[in-house]
N, C-alpha and C positions, 0 to 999 in steps of 0.2 A: 372504750369507745360509748360504753353506757352512759356518762356523765355529759357527753352533748346530746343525747335524745330529747330532753325538755327543750334546748336552744332550736333543733330543728323543728320541732313541733310549733313553738313559738314563731319561728321563722314562717313555716308553711301558712300558718294561720293568719300571719300579718301579711304577707303577699296576698293571699286569696283575699282578705278585707279591700287591700289597696285595689285589687283588681275589681273587685264587684262594687266599691265605690265610684271608682272612675266609670265603669260601663253604666251603671246607675247615672251618673251625671250629665254623661253624652246623650243618655236617652231621656231623662227628666227636664235638664237644663236646656233652654234654648241660648246656645251659646253666642250666636249672631245677635240675638236680642241683649244678651248681658255686655256684649262688647259695645253696643249702641249705648245702654245706659251707661255704662261707665264713662264713654268718650263724652256724653250729653252732660254727666254730673259735673266731669272736669270742666267744659267749656262753662257751664253755669257758676261753677266755683269761681273760676278766674272773674268773669262777669260780677260775680256779688264782691270778691275782693276789691274790684276797680269801685263799686259802688259805697263800699265801705269808705273808701277814702274819702268822701262828702257825706259822712253820715246825716247828716240834718237836710240837705239840700234832696238826697235820695231815700228818705225813710221809707216812703210808702213803696217803692221798687224794691227796696232790702224787704221788707215783709213778705212780699209776693214772690221773691226768690227764694226766700227761706222756706216757705210751705211748697212751693213748687219742689224744690230739693230733697226737702222731707218725702214727699208724694214718692219720688223717684226712688228714693232709698228703701223705702218701704216696700217698692213692688219689687226691687232686688232680693231683698230680706224674703219676701214672702216665697220668691221661686227658690232660694236656698233652702229653705223651712222644709220644702216639698221631699227634696234630695233628703234632709235628716230623718224624717218621717221613715222613709225605706231602709236607710243604712243604721239607723240607732238600733234596730232589733237585732241586726246581725252582730254589731259591736257588744250588746249586751249579752248576747247567747257566747259569744267568743269568751269573754270577761267570766262568765257563770263557768262555762267549760274549764278554762284556765285555773280558776280559783279553786275549783273543786279537787284539782290536780296538784297543784302546785302551793296553795297555801301555807305560808309558815318555813318552806323550804329555801335554803340557798342555794341557787342555780348557778352552772357556770357557762358562761357566753362563749361564743368562739369569736366574739368581738370585744376589745375593750371598750368599757363604757364608764362614763365619768362617774365618780363618787360624790355625793353630797353629805352635808352635815346637817341634819333635821332638816331637809327640804319642806318649806310652807311656802303656800301659793301667795300668801298674804305678806312675807316677808322676802323684799328683793334680794335681799343680801345673803339669805340662803340658797340663792339660785346659781353661786357661783360655785362650780366644783371645786374639791380640795384635794381630787387625785382621780387616778384611774385604776379600775380594776376590772377582772373578768367575773369574780363572784357578787350575785346580784340577785335580788328577788324578782319574780316574773313580772310586776307591774312596771317596772324599770325598763326590762329586757322588752316588753311588750310595746311598750312606748317607744322606744330607741328603735327597735325592728321594724315597727309601723311608719315611723317617721322617714327613715331611709326607704323603706319599701315604696312609700307614697311619692318621693320623690323620681325613685327610678322609674316608675310606672308613670308619673307625670312627664318624664324625659324622654319615655318610650313612645309616649301618645303624642307628645311634639315632633318628634322624627316622622313618625306615621303621617300626622296631618302635613308636613313639609314634603313628603315623599308622594303623597297623593296629588298634593298642590302641583307640585313639579310635573308628575304624570297628565293631569288635569291641563298645563300648560301648553304641553308639548304636542297635546291633541288638535 
């Protein structure tokens, strides 16, 4: 069972990071305000698209809407940047720890992961998996484990919020 140990270490770290990220997100980002921003931006974009149908006639309004939408999006980004300032150190420490332990090693995952041929962020054709494998490096294992952990923690949060809302409605 020794060959599964790195997979469990990485899984524990990614689950921990997903939980810490979600807790910080709930504490630092006002979710109601974010939903209001998103709703307002959606409404403004609909109005903006209507104005674009007659560009010459609505030129001044279009410019005003553009600056208003940009301002709203900037506020949303600033709110999310505050979260990044707190989560980034945790990720950097986790990466430092994992790289000090597992750099250059081929690890065995307990979940089958996609295999890529020379993955490059600049080449979208390299994003297509060429197969599946349980042998991988810690970067890929970390990425996929964190991705799945974040989805699971998000669904747990969603179920919890729904449960709390249901209890509040019954009072």
